[in-house]
C-alpha positions in Angstrom: 14.3 3.2 -4.3 14.5 -0.1 -2.4 15.7 -3.3 -3.8 14.6 -6.8 -2.8 17.0 -9.6 -2.0 16.8 -13.0 -3.7 15.2 -14.7 -0.8 12.5 -12.3 0.2 14.9 -9.9 1.8 16.7 -7.3 -0.1 19.9 -5.3 -0.6 20.3 -1.7 -1.6 19.8 -0.4 2.0 16.4 -2.1 2.3 14.4 0.6 0.6 11.7 -1.1 -1.5 8.3 -2.8 -1.6 5.0 -3.6 -3.1 1.5 -4.8 -2.2 -2.2 -5.5 -3.1 -5.0 -5.2 -0.5 -8.5 -4.4 0.0 -11.8 -4.3 -1.8 -13.7 -2.1 -4.2 -16.5 0.3 -4.4 -17.5 3.3 -6.5 -15.2 5.6 -4.7 -13.9 3.9 -1.5 -12.9 0.3 -1.4 -13.5 -2.0 1.6 -12.4 -5.5 2.4 -9.7 -7.9 1.3 -10.6 -9.9 -1.7 -9.0 -12.6 -3.7 -8.1 -16.2 -3.4 -5.5 -18.0 -1.3 -2.3 -19.7 -2.1 -0.7 -16.6 -3.6 -3.8 -15.2 -5.2 -3.7 -11.4 -5.8 -5.9 -9.2 -3.7 -6.4 -5.5 -4.2 -7.2 -2.3 -2.5 -9.1 -0.6 -5.2 -10.2 3.0 -5.2 -12.0 4.8 -7.9 -13.9 2.0 -9.7 -15.3 4.5 -12.2 -11.8 5.2 -13.5 -11.0 1.5 -14.1 -9.9 2.2 -17.7 -7.0 4.3 -16.2 -5.5 1.8 -13.8 -2.8 3.1 -11.6 -1.0 0.3 -9.7 1.4 1.2 -6.9 3.8 -1.3 -5.2 5.0 0.0 -1.9 6.4 -0.9 1.6 5.5 0.9 4.8 9.1 0.9 6.0 10.4 2.2 2.7 11.7 5.8 3.0 11.3 6.5 -0.7 7.7 5.3 -0.6 7.0 7.8 2.3 8.6 10.6 0.4 6.6 9.9 -2.8 3.4 9.7 -0.7 4.2 13.1 0.7 4.6 14.5 -2.8 1.7 13.0 -4.7 -0.5 11.0 -2.2 -3.2 13.7 -1.8 -3.5 14.1 -5.6 -3.7 10.3 -6.1 -6.5 10.0 -3.5 -8.4 12.9 -5.0 -8.2 11.5 -8.5 -9.3 8.1 -7.3 -12.3 9.5 -5.4 -13.3 11.6 -8.5 -13.1 8.4 -10.6 -10.3 9.8 -12.8 -8.2 6.7 -12.0 -8.6 3.2 -10.5 -5.9 3.1 -7.8 -4.7 -0.4 -6.9 -2.1 -0.6 -4.0 0.1 -3.6 -3.4 1.7 -3.5 0.0 4.9 -5.6 0.3 6.7 -6.8 3.4 10.2 -7.8 2.4 11.9 -5.1 4.5 11.2 -7.1 7.6 14.0 -9.5 6.5 16.3 -6.6 5.7 15.7 -4.7 8.9 15.3 -7.6 11.2 11.8 -6.7 12.5 8.2 -7.5 11.7 6.8 -4.0 11.3 6.1 -4.4 7.6 4.0 -7.5 8.0 2.1 -6.0 11.0 1.5 -2.7 9.4 0.4 -4.4 6.1 -2.0 -6.6 8.1 -3.3 -3.5 10.0 -3.9 -1.7 6.7 -5.8 -4.7 5.3 -8.0 -4.6 8.4 -8.5 -0.9 7.8 -9.5 -1.7 4.2 -12.3 -3.9 5.7 -13.6 -0.7 7.4 -13.3 1.3 4.1 -10.4 3.3 5.4 -7.4 1.9 3.5 -6.1 5.1 2.0 -6.6 7.1 5.2 -4.7 4.4 7.1 -1.8 4.2 4.7 -1.4 8.0 4.8 -1.3 7.9 8.6 1.4 5.2 8.5 3.6 7.1 6.1 3.1 10.4 8.0 4.5 8.7 11.1 7.3 6.7 9.5 10.4 6.9 11.8 13.3 9.0 10.7 15.6 6.2 11.3 15.0 3.2 9.0 14.5 0.0 10.9 12.9 1.5 14.0 9.5 0.2 12.8 6.0 0.7 14.3 4.7 -0.3 17.7 1.3 -1.9 18.2 0.3 1.2 20.0 1.2 3.3 17.0 -0.7 1.1 14.6 -3.8 1.6 16.8 -3.3 5.3 16.8 -3.2 5.2 13.0 -6.6 3.6 13.1 -8.1 6.4 15.2 -6.4 9.0 12.9 -8.0 7.3 9.9 -11.5 7.7 11.4 -12.0 4.1 12.5 -14.0 4.4 15.7 -16.7 2.7 17.8 -17.6 -0.9 16.8 -15.5 -0.5 13.7 -12.4 0.1 15.8 -13.2 -3.0 18.0 -13.5 -5.1 14.8 -10.2 -3.6 13.5 -8.5 -4.4 16.8 -9.7 -8.0 16.7 -8.5 -8.2 13.0 -5.0 -6.9 13.8 -4.6 -8.9 17.0 -5.5 -12.1 15.4 -3.4 -11.4 12.3 -6.5 -12.0 10.2 -4.9 -11.0 6.9 -1.4 -12.4 7.6 -1.7 -15.0 4.9 -2.9 -12.4 2.5 0.2 -10.3 3.3 2.4 -13.3 2.6 0.6 -14.0 -0.6 1.1 -10.4 -1.9 4.8 -10.6 -1.2 5.2 -13.9 -2.9 3.1 -12.8 -5.9 5.4 -9.8 -6.2 8.4 -11.9 -6.2 7.0 -14.1 -9.0 6.2 -11.0 -11.0 9.8 -9.9 -10.8 9.2 -6.7 -8.8 12.5 -5.9 -7.2 12.2 -2.4 -5.8 9.8 0.1 -4.4 8.0 2.4 -4.9 6.9 1.1 -8.3 4.0 2.7 -10.1 2.4 1.5 -13.3 -0.3 3.2 -15.4 -2.2 0.8 -17.5 0.7 -1.7 -17.2 3.5 0.8 -18.1 6.1 1.7 -15.5 5.7 5.5 -14.9 7.5 5.7 -11.6 10.1 8.3 -12.8 7.4 10.2 -14.6 4.9 10.9 -11.7 7.1 12.5 -9.1 4.9 15.6 -8.7 1.1 16.1 -8.6 1.2 18.0 -12.0 3.3 15.2 -13.6 0.8 12.6 -12.3 -2.2 14.5 -13.8 -0.4 14.9 -17.1 0.5 11.2 -17.2 -3.1 10.1 -16.7 -4.4 12.5 -19.3 -1.8 11.3 -21.8 -2.8 7.7 -21.1 -6.4 8.4 -22.0 -5.8 10.1 -25.3 
């Protein structure tokens, strides 16, 4: 698990993060929403499951986040699409300070641009699948573009995505999410809450995730 530093960086080997991005729909969210000046914005999936809100705070350069995604990512996406949960993802960017690069901010912005195309979950999965074995190597711009193609963003949507990423369209949003996380006292990633309760240690397998959601709705 990663731990944030006191000034937006972090200690503990730089393994942590959180974020909110995106938009909402019955099954697949699209678009960044929310105010400015630190306002929260969410990537919401599974609107029909809003009474079972699963919030995940993560960081694209966080090894523990990638490992957790590998274990339960497919189950989470399936549950969100089925309306069993409302999945809200908060993408943090503090590891840039720890690792002395800007890959967290660029990938978070790229994911927000993917959310505009309704492909947030697909994009984040592609990012984690390609996370470098060596922490701190980061992602190139060419890789971020490859992730868009792997997510199914093509044609005019890809052109729009490229314009969004190149201009840093959601850069302020990415900053707002990180600052809001700091104010909320989030100091490590991944962090998962179910209806406001921290269940990170309890949802490390698909079966455990399903059981936790069922228990929360009894």
